[in-house]
C-alpha positions in Angstrom: 158.2 75.5 62.6 155.6 75.1 65.4 151.9 74.4 64.9 149.4 77.0 66.3 147.4 74.3 68.0 150.3 73.8 70.5 150.2 77.4 71.6 149.3 78.4 75.2 149.3 82.2 75.3 148.0 83.7 78.5 147.3 87.1 76.9 144.2 88.6 75.3 142.7 91.8 74.0 143.3 93.9 77.2 146.9 92.8 77.6 149.6 95.4 77.1 153.0 95.5 75.4 154.6 95.3 78.8 152.4 92.4 79.8 153.5 90.2 76.9 157.2 91.0 77.7 156.9 90.3 81.4 160.1 88.5 82.5 161.6 88.6 78.9 165.2 89.9 78.7 165.9 91.4 75.2 169.5 92.4 76.0 171.6 91.9 72.9 168.6 91.9 70.5 168.2 94.4 67.7 164.7 95.1 66.5 163.7 97.4 63.7 160.3 99.3 63.6 158.8 101.7 61.2 156.6 104.5 62.5 158.4 104.7 65.8 157.5 108.3 66.7 153.8 108.0 67.4 150.8 105.7 68.3 151.4 102.0 68.7 154.7 102.2 67.0 156.1 104.4 69.8 154.5 102.3 72.5 156.0 99.1 70.9 159.4 100.7 70.7 159.2 101.9 74.3 158.3 98.4 75.6 161.0 96.8 73.6 163.6 99.2 74.9 162.4 98.9 78.4 163.1 95.2 78.2 166.7 95.7 76.9 166.4 95.7 73.1 168.3 98.0 70.9 165.7 99.5 68.5 166.5 100.7 65.0 163.8 103.4 64.9 162.4 104.6 61.6 160.4 107.8 61.1 160.0 110.3 58.3 163.0 112.3 59.5 166.0 111.3 61.5 165.3 114.0 64.0 161.8 112.7 64.6 163.2 109.2 65.2 165.9 110.6 67.5 163.3 112.5 69.6 161.1 109.4 69.9 164.1 107.3 71.2 164.9 110.0 73.7 161.2 110.1 74.9 161.2 106.3 75.2 164.4 106.5 77.3 166.1 103.4 75.9 168.8 102.3 73.4 168.2 103.0 69.8 169.5 104.2 66.4 167.4 106.8 64.5 167.0 106.3 60.8 165.1 108.6 58.3 162.7 106.6 56.2 159.9 108.5 54.4 157.7 105.7 53.1 156.3 108.0 50.5 159.7 108.6 49.0 161.4 105.6 47.2 164.8 107.3 47.4 164.3 107.7 51.2 163.4 104.0 51.6 166.4 102.9 49.6 168.7 105.2 51.6 167.3 103.8 54.8 168.1 100.2 53.6 171.7 101.4 52.8 172.1 103.0 56.2 170.8 100.0 58.1 173.2 97.7 56.2 176.0 100.1 57.2 175.2 99.7 61.0 176.8 96.2 61.0 173.9 94.7 63.1 171.8 91.7 62.4 168.1 92.2 62.8 166.4 89.9 65.2 163.0 91.2 64.3 161.5 93.7 61.8 158.2 95.3 62.5 156.4 96.9 59.5 154.2 99.1 61.6 153.8 102.5 60.0 150.7 103.4 58.0 148.6 106.1 56.6 144.9 106.5 56.1 143.9 108.4 53.0 142.0 111.7 52.5 138.6 112.0 50.8 140.2 112.5 47.4 142.6 110.0 45.9 146.3 110.9 46.0 149.0 109.1 43.9 152.6 108.2 44.5 154.6 106.8 41.6 151.3 106.1 39.8 149.8 104.2 42.7 147.2 105.3 45.2 149.0 106.7 48.3 147.7 104.3 50.9 148.6 101.3 48.9 152.1 102.7 48.2 152.9 103.7 51.8 151.2 100.9 53.7 152.2 98.0 51.3 154.6 98.8 48.4 157.2 100.8 50.5 157.2 98.2 53.3 157.5 95.4 50.6 160.6 97.2 49.3 162.0 97.9 52.8 161.5 94.4 54.2 162.9 92.6 51.1 165.9 94.9 51.1 166.7 93.8 54.7 166.3 90.1 54.4 170.0 89.4 54.3 170.3 91.0 57.8 167.8 88.7 59.5 169.3 85.5 61.0 168.1 82.0 60.0 166.1 80.0 62.6 165.5 82.8 65.1 164.4 86.0 63.2 160.9 87.3 63.0 159.1 89.6 60.6 155.9 91.3 61.8 153.5 93.1 59.4 150.7 95.2 60.8 147.5 94.6 58.9 144.0 95.4 60.0 140.5 93.9 60.5 139.6 96.2 57.6 141.4 93.8 55.3 138.6 91.3 56.1 135.6 93.7 56.3 136.1 96.4 53.7 138.5 95.4 51.0 137.3 95.1 47.4 135.3 92.0 46.6 138.0 90.8 44.3 140.7 91.4 47.0 143.1 93.7 45.2 141.7 96.0 42.5 144.6 95.6 40.2 142.7 97.5 37.5 142.4 100.6 39.7 145.6 100.8 41.7 145.8 104.5 41.2 142.3 105.0 42.6 141.1 107.1 39.7 138.1 104.9 38.9 136.4 104.0 42.1 138.1 105.6 45.1 136.8 105.5 48.6 139.3 106.1 51.4 138.2 103.3 53.6 138.0 100.8 50.7 141.5 101.6 49.6 142.9 101.6 53.1 141.4 98.1 53.5 142.9 97.0 50.2 146.4 98.1 51.4 146.0 96.2 54.6 144.9 93.1 52.8 148.0 93.4 50.7 150.0 93.6 54.0 148.5 90.3 55.2 149.0 88.6 51.8 152.6 89.7 51.7 153.2 88.3 55.2 151.6 85.0 54.3 153.6 84.6 51.0 156.9 85.7 52.7 156.3 83.1 55.5 156.3 80.4 52.8 159.3 81.7 50.9 161.4 82.0 54.2 160.2 78.7 55.6 163.5 76.9 54.7 165.4 79.6 56.6 163.2 79.1 59.6 162.2 82.8 59.8 158.8 83.5 61.3 156.5 85.9 59.4 153.1 86.9 60.7 150.5 89.7 60.2 148.1 91.1 62.7 145.1 93.3 63.5 146.2 95.6 66.4 142.7 96.5 67.5 140.7 99.7 67.3 142.9 102.3 69.0 140.8 105.4 69.4 141.9 109.0 69.9 145.2 108.7 68.1 144.3 111.0 65.1 144.9 108.1 62.7 141.3 108.1 61.6 141.0 111.9 61.2 140.2 111.5 57.4 137.0 109.6 58.0 133.8 111.4 57.3 132.2 113.3 60.2 129.5 110.8 60.9 132.0 108.0 61.2 134.2 110.0 63.5 131.2 110.6 65.7 130.5 106.9 65.9 134.1 106.2 66.7 134.0 108.7 69.6 130.9 107.1 70.9 132.7 103.7 70.7 135.7 104.9 72.6 135.0 102.8 75.7 135.2 99.7 73.5 138.5 100.6 72.0 142.1 99.8 73.1 144.6 102.0 74.8 148.0 102.4 73.0 149.7 99.9 75.3 147.0 97.4 74.5 147.1 98.1 70.8 150.8 97.5 70.8 150.6 94.1 72.5 150.1 91.8 69.6 152.9 93.1 67.5 155.2 93.2 70.5 154.3 89.6 71.3 155.0 88.4 67.8 158.3 90.3 67.6 159.8 89.3 70.9 158.0 86.8 73.1 159.5 83.3 73.4 155.9 82.0 73.6 155.5 82.3 69.8 159.0 81.4 68.7 158.8 79.4 65.5 155.2 80.2 64.7 154.7 81.5 61.2 152.2 82.3 58.4 149.4 83.3 60.7 147.1 86.3 61.0 146.7 87.5 64.6 144.3 89.6 66.7 144.2 90.1 70.5 147.4 88.1 71.0 145.9 85.0 69.4 145.8 83.5 65.9 142.6 84.7 64.2 140.7 84.2 61.0 141.7 86.7 58.4 140.3 87.7 55.0 138.8 84.9 52.8 141.5 85.9 50.3 144.2 85.2 52.9 142.6 81.9 53.9 142.8 80.7 50.3 146.6 80.6 50.7 148.6 77.8 52.3 149.7 78.4 55.8 153.3 77.3 56.2 154.0 75.9 59.7 
């Protein structure tokens, strides 16, 4: 695998998903993405399709995924995958296996931000379940479809994993959120789990030559994703809108990691603004497989 010090990436925080794929032909490639129907997930899918990829598009319902593919105007296969429903995740794994396609890249993009009161799924706080546990199940269930030496797995984390997660990293004694719940803290914890999962998976798949990376997409304002923040925080976010990214800019880093030849063979890193970045101190305690 390549060392990050050898990278020469001409993209940065204002680059778009189309920028990072300029001149890249993805014909014959199959790329899976969760959360295809809105936000940076839709923008990532649109850019990948525009450059020739066939996208396996996952959303809560098959109709929602089908509508998103039609809006994007490219080639895709809709798959229902409600990350809050374990049976739906397992059914999606089964359907994807039945398609008879190898997966050149898997993008774990979908995410939720919790409400002011803790909600539980399967005895686990909802954000932790949807953002981490369900994606853990999905990605591991598809590993036999990703080809050795060329495949990529991209896990969307967040800067929150570095700034707002519990001091101990993962609060294993309070995974249901009944003791000390705060929406932003538990969101950050789920995103730290995403980054830790990507780092560990990169090590476990190193012998197969499969690249696994996590990323912070940037602050994408106006998408409705942060609607559960308290009113004062929402006001600050509106005031900060000029500093935020557009959807095409927010989709750039995960699109780069999934499909650009510039990062082929690079694994085990946390990324931001299309560049390797410093993640959580808990993440940095791990060994980076290169």
